[in-house]
N, C-alpha and C positions, 0 to 999 in steps of 0.2 A: 504493500499500499504505499509506503514512503516514496518508492519510485514513481508510482502513479501521481502522487500528490505533486512531486517535483516537476514531472513532465507537464502536468496540467497548469501548474503555476507558470512554467516557462511559456507555454503556449498562450495563456492569458496575457502575459506581459507582452509577448511578441504581437499579439492581435489588438492590443489596446483595450482590453476587457476590464482593467482596473482604473478606476478614476484617481486622480492625484490625491483626493481627500479620503479615499476609502481605507479603512483600518484593515489590516491583514497581518498575519504572521509570516515572517520571512527572515532572512539573515540580517535584514536592516532594522525591522521593527520587532521588538521583544514584548513579553508580557508587561514588563515594567513601563514600557513606552505606552502601552494602552491603558494601564492603570493611571499614569500621569495625565493622559488625554481625558480619561473619564473624570478625574478629580478636577481638572481645570474647567470642564464643562459644567460640573456641578457648582463650583465656586462662581463662574460667569453667570449661571442662572440665578443664584442667591443675590448676586450684586444687582441684577435686574429684576428681582422679584418674579422670576419665571419658574415654572415647574419643569423638570428634566426627566424624561422617561427613558429607561435603559432596558434593552432585552438582551440576555446573554444565552447563547445556544451551545450546548455541549456536542459539537459535531462529531467527535470521537465516538460517543454513544450511538449517534444517529448512523454513522457509517459502519459500525460493528454489527449492526442488525441487518445489513443489506448483503445479499448474495453477491460475491465478487463476479460471478459469471453474468449475473443479470446487470451489474454496474457497467461491465465491459460492453455488454450488448448495447446498452443505452448510450454509452459514449461513442461506440462505432456508428450508431444511427445518427450522431450528431457530428460526425466527421473526424473523430479522434481515432487514429489507427491503432490497432491492437499490438502491432509490432514496433512500438515506440522504442527508441534507443536512448 
């Protein structure tokens, strides 16, 4: 799965699927970076008396419940080749 994540991330970067402001885990952004960002948003919301809503999804649990064969079939249907190197 790690190779699949790496390949999909690389393809997303090459095809411009990540926006500049999109939070994601990579070699550049760490968990601490994301915690800092969330804290800064909360503080900014408090300063302007605005509510901040946050949704955190554990994608590891989500992907652990999916059949790898089904996932590869879905990716191939969307143009991701199964013989990724």
